[in-house]
C-alpha positions as CSV (number, residue, x, y, z in Angstrom):
1,M,13.1,48.6,114.8
2,G,9.9,50.0,115.2
3,Q,7.3,48.8,117.6
4,L,4.5,46.0,116.1
5,R,1.4,47.6,115.4
6,P,-2.2,45.6,116.1
7,G,-2.4,45.1,112.6
8,H,1.1,43.2,112.5
9,I,0.7,41.1,115.1
10,V,-2.9,40.0,113.8
11,V,-0.6,38.7,110.6
12,I,2.0,37.0,112.6
13,V,-0.7,34.9,114.8
14,L,-3.0,34.3,111.2
15,C,0.5,32.9,109.7
16,A,1.5,31.3,112.8
17,V,-1.9,29.6,112.8
18,A,-1.7,28.7,109.0
19,G,1.4,27.1,109.2
20,L,0.7,24.9,112.1
21,A,-2.5,23.8,110.4
22,V,-0.2,22.9,107.1
23,L,2.3,20.9,109.3
24,T,-0.3,19.2,111.1
25,F,-2.3,18.0,107.7
26,A,1.1,17.0,106.2
27,A,1.7,14.6,109.5
28,D,-1.8,13.5,109.2
29,T,-1.2,12.3,105.7
30,L,2.2,10.5,106.3
31,L,0.3,8.6,109.1
32,D,-2.0,7.9,107.5
33,R,0.0,6.2,104.3
34,E,2.2,4.6,106.6
35,T,-0.9,2.8,108.5
36,A,-3.2,2.5,105.9
37,P,-3.4,-1.0,104.3
38,A,-1.6,-1.8,101.0
39,V,-3.8,-2.7,98.2
40,P,-3.5,-6.4,97.4
41,K,-2.3,-7.4,94.0
42,V,-4.5,-9.3,92.3
43,D,-3.3,-12.8,92.3
44,M,-4.1,-13.5,88.5
45,V,-2.1,-16.8,88.4
46,A,-4.8,-18.4,90.8
47,Q,-7.4,-17.1,88.3
48,A,-5.4,-18.7,85.5
49,R,-4.9,-21.8,87.3
50,R,-8.7,-22.3,87.8
51,M,-9.3,-21.8,83.8
52,A,-6.5,-24.4,83.0
53,S,-7.5,-27.0,80.6
54,D,-7.3,-30.8,82.6
55,G,-5.6,-33.8,81.5
56,L,-3.2,-32.3,79.1
57,E,0.4,-33.6,79.2
58,D,3.1,-31.1,79.0
59,A,0.5,-28.3,79.6
60,N,-0.1,-25.5,82.2
61,D,2.9,-25.7,84.4
62,F,2.5,-22.5,85.8
63,G,6.4,-22.8,87.0
64,C,7.7,-22.7,83.5
65,R,10.2,-20.3,82.5
66,P,10.7,-19.4,78.7
67,R,14.0,-20.2,77.1
68,D,16.0,-17.4,75.7
69,G,15.2,-19.0,72.4
70,S,11.7,-19.3,72.9
71,P,11.2,-16.1,74.7
72,Y,7.0,-16.1,74.9
73,P,4.7,-18.8,76.5
74,V,2.5,-20.2,74.1
75,I,-1.2,-20.0,74.9
76,L,-3.7,-22.7,73.0
77,V,-7.5,-22.1,72.6
78,H,-9.8,-24.3,71.3
79,G,-12.9,-24.0,69.8
80,A,-16.9,-24.3,69.7
81,R,-18.3,-27.6,71.3
82,S,-14.8,-28.6,72.6
83,N,-12.2,-28.3,75.3
84,G,-8.0,-28.2,75.4
85,A,-7.8,-31.5,76.5
86,V,-10.0,-33.1,73.2
87,T,-8.6,-30.1,71.1
88,W,-4.4,-30.3,72.1
89,P,-3.5,-33.9,73.1
90,V,-1.1,-33.9,70.6
91,A,0.0,-30.2,70.1
92,A,0.5,-29.7,73.8
93,P,3.3,-32.5,74.3
94,Y,4.6,-31.6,71.0
95,L,5.2,-28.1,71.5
96,S,6.1,-28.4,75.1
97,K,9.4,-30.9,73.4
98,Q,10.0,-28.1,71.3
99,G,11.1,-26.0,74.2
100,Y,7.8,-23.8,74.8
101,C,6.1,-23.0,78.1
102,V,2.4,-24.3,77.1
103,F,-0.8,-23.2,78.2
104,A,-4.3,-24.2,77.4
105,L,-7.6,-22.9,79.1
106,D,-11.4,-24.1,78.9
107,Y,-13.8,-21.0,78.6
108,G,-17.3,-20.8,77.8
109,W,-17.2,-20.9,74.2
110,S,-21.2,-20.8,74.1
111,N,-21.1,-17.3,75.4
112,S,-20.9,-14.1,73.5
113,I,-17.6,-13.9,71.7
114,R,-16.7,-10.9,73.8
115,D,-17.0,-12.7,76.9
116,S,-15.2,-15.3,76.0
117,A,-12.2,-12.5,75.0
118,Q,-12.7,-11.1,78.3
119,V,-11.9,-14.7,79.9
120,L,-9.2,-14.7,77.4
121,G,-7.6,-11.8,78.7
122,I,-7.5,-13.0,82.7
123,F,-6.2,-16.2,81.3
124,V,-3.2,-14.1,79.5
125,E,-2.7,-11.8,82.1
126,G,-2.2,-15.3,84.8
127,V,0.1,-16.5,82.2
128,L,2.2,-13.4,81.8
129,Q,2.8,-12.8,85.9
130,A,3.7,-16.6,86.5
131,T,6.5,-16.9,83.7
132,G,7.6,-13.4,83.7
133,A,7.2,-12.5,80.1
134,R,6.0,-9.8,78.4
135,K,4.2,-10.8,75.5
136,A,2.3,-14.7,74.9
137,A,2.2,-16.4,71.3
138,I,-1.6,-17.3,71.2
139,V,-2.7,-20.9,68.7
140,G,-6.4,-21.3,68.0
141,H,-8.3,-23.4,66.6
142,S,-11.6,-22.5,64.7
143,L,-13.2,-20.0,67.0
144,G,-10.0,-20.2,69.2
145,G,-8.7,-18.0,66.6
146,I,-11.4,-15.3,66.5
147,V,-11.7,-15.3,70.3
148,P,-7.7,-13.6,70.3
149,R,-8.8,-11.4,68.1
150,A,-11.8,-10.0,69.9
151,Y,-9.2,-10.1,73.0
152,M,-6.6,-7.9,70.8
153,R,-9.4,-5.5,69.3
154,L,-12.0,-5.0,71.7
155,E,-9.9,-5.7,74.9
156,G,-7.0,-3.8,74.4
157,G,-4.9,-7.1,74.4
158,A,-3.3,-6.6,71.4
159,G,0.4,-5.3,73.5
160,K,0.3,-8.5,75.1
161,V,0.2,-11.2,72.1
162,S,3.8,-11.4,70.4
163,E,1.4,-13.9,67.0
164,L,-1.6,-15.4,66.4
165,I,-1.9,-18.7,65.0
166,T,-5.1,-20.3,63.8
167,L,-6.2,-23.5,62.4
168,G,-9.3,-23.8,60.5
169,T,-10.7,-20.3,61.8
170,P,-13.8,-18.8,59.7
171,H,-12.1,-15.4,59.7
172,Q,-14.5,-14.1,56.4
173,E,-17.0,-14.6,53.9
174,L,-19.0,-17.0,56.3
175,T,-21.5,-18.6,54.4
176,G,-25.1,-19.4,55.8
177,E,-23.8,-22.9,55.6
178,L,-21.8,-22.4,58.6
179,R,-24.4,-20.5,60.8
180,E,-27.1,-23.3,60.2
181,N,-24.4,-26.3,61.1
182,C,-23.2,-23.8,64.0
183,G,-26.3,-24.0,66.2
184,W,-28.7,-21.8,68.6
185,E,-25.9,-20.4,70.5
186,T,-25.1,-16.7,70.9
187,V,-21.5,-17.3,69.3
188,C,-23.1,-18.6,66.3
189,D,-25.6,-15.6,65.5
190,E,-22.1,-13.2,66.0
191,L,-20.3,-15.6,63.8
192,R,-22.4,-14.3,60.7
193,S,-20.3,-12.0,58.0
194,D,-22.9,-9.3,58.7
195,S,-22.6,-9.3,62.5
196,P,-21.8,-6.0,64.3
197,L,-18.5,-8.2,65.7
198,M,-17.5,-9.7,62.5
199,K,-17.7,-6.1,60.9
200,E,-15.7,-4.8,64.5
201,L,-12.9,-7.1,63.4
202,N,-13.0,-7.4,59.9
203,D,-14.0,-3.8,58.1
204,S,-10.9,-1.2,57.8
205,S,-8.1,-3.9,59.0
206,M,-8.3,-7.7,60.1
207,V,-4.9,-7.0,61.8
208,E,-3.1,-5.3,65.1
209,E,-0.2,-3.6,65.0
210,G,2.7,-5.1,66.2
211,V,1.3,-8.8,65.7
212,S,2.4,-11.6,63.4
213,Y,-0.5,-14.0,61.8
214,T,-0.2,-16.8,60.4
215,A,-3.5,-19.0,59.2
216,L,-3.7,-22.4,58.1
217,G,-6.7,-24.0,56.7
218,L,-8.1,-26.9,54.7
219,K,-9.5,-26.9,50.9
220,A,-12.8,-28.4,52.6
221,E,-13.2,-25.7,55.1
222,Q,-13.2,-22.9,52.2
223,E,-16.5,-23.9,51.3
224,A,-17.8,-22.5,54.8
225,A,-15.7,-19.5,55.2
226,S,-12.1,-18.3,54.2
227,T,-9.6,-19.1,56.6
228,F,-7.7,-16.7,55.3
229,V,-6.3,-13.1,56.9
230,D,-6.1,-10.0,54.9
231,G,-2.7,-8.2,56.3
232,P,0.4,-6.9,54.8
233,K,2.5,-9.9,53.4
234,G,5.4,-9.3,56.2
235,Q,2.7,-9.6,58.8
236,V,0.3,-12.0,57.8
237,T,1.0,-15.5,56.2
238,N,-1.9,-17.9,55.0
239,R,-1.7,-21.3,53.9
240,M,-3.7,-24.1,53.2
241,L,-2.5,-27.7,53.5
242,Q,-3.5,-29.0,50.0
243,D,-1.1,-26.1,48.7
244,D,1.7,-27.8,49.9
245,C,0.5,-31.2,50.4
246,P,-2.4,-32.0,47.7
247,L,-2.6,-35.8,48.8
248,K,-3.5,-34.6,51.8
249,G,-7.1,-34.9,52.6
250,L,-7.8,-37.5,49.5
251,V,-9.0,-40.3,51.9
252,E,-12.1,-38.9,53.5
253,G,-11.8,-38.7,57.1
254,A,-8.2,-38.9,57.1
255,I,-7.8,-35.5,58.1
256,G,-11.0,-32.7,58.4
257,H,-11.8,-29.6,60.8
258,N,-12.2,-31.7,63.7
259,L,-8.6,-33.2,63.4
260,E,-6.5,-30.7,62.1
261,T,-5.0,-30.1,65.2
262,L,-3.7,-33.9,65.1
263,D,-2.1,-33.5,62.2
264,P,1.5,-33.6,62.2
265,V,2.2,-31.2,58.9
266,M,-0.1,-28.7,60.2
267,L,1.8,-28.6,63.9
268,S,5.1,-28.6,61.7
269,Y,3.1,-25.1,60.4
270,V,2.8,-24.0,63.6
271,N,6.3,-25.0,65.2
272,K,8.0,-23.1,62.7
273,A,5.7,-20.0,62.7
274,L,6.4,-20.0,66.6
275,E,10.4,-20.4,66.0
276,S,10.6,-17.7,63.4
277,P,10.7,-14.1,63.5
278,G,7.0,-12.8,62.1
279,P,4.8,-15.2,60.7
280,L,5.2,-18.6,59.0
281,P,8.2,-18.1,56.3
282,G,6.8,-17.7,52.9
283,G,9.5,-20.2,51.7
284,Y,8.9,-23.1,54.1
285,R,7.8,-26.4,53.0
286,P,6.7,-29.2,55.5
287,D,7.2,-32.8,55.3
288,C,4.0,-34.2,53.8
289,F,4.6,-38.1,54.6
290,A,4.9,-37.1,58.7
291,L,3.2,-39.9,60.2
292,I,4.5,-38.7,63.7
293,L,6.1,-35.6,65.4
């Protein structure tokens, strides 16, 4: 080999320095990875526990694990001017006895629907984290059916919901009477048929891909708004109680908007929808004379 020229020596020195710098950087990077504190995982379960409704029998057991036949926990969402304990004292223990992990939350219903949807999203995350389930089934009464729809469409929650079952929810064709009876809260303005939020939920499509819908209602409720959801037959079932049980509601005060979550027939619809693939089977007919669950 010939003698190294000065230029060659300079190149060799520069390469050595560059190599040393690379090794030093790599070592520092590895050291930083080892010594940097791990980013703590957000405890969504703790947040969900704080939102859980008090005073509900057989609900909000965050140690519950879904059984094979009922792989999804059931989340109950109350409506306006109410809370979980008032709305679900019959439904929660009934569904728990059917083998479901049942959860219910209280949320600031008078806030904007989108704010409520974000709160629901936190609760869903906590329930899924606690139970290990991939998705949850949601049952909502009145406004409690609109909030999950907003969660799915506006907050990206559709992939975490297997089905939505609503009771007396004003999905569309809302009348001025409903607006006047609602009150002055922000949510009342949003429930107008022409509000930006309702247009976003109803225009083009009312349903989310991969989610089943069962929309239940009473004949009297249709005077204020339609409780039905528009969508493909295999994805959506709409049912009015009086279509199956004409005698229901003949006695004034026997069943109404605020009492339908206590009614055995309405809850039998809910249970059948939960236990069946997809929405409530079209051929299902309840026992109209059931008095107890």
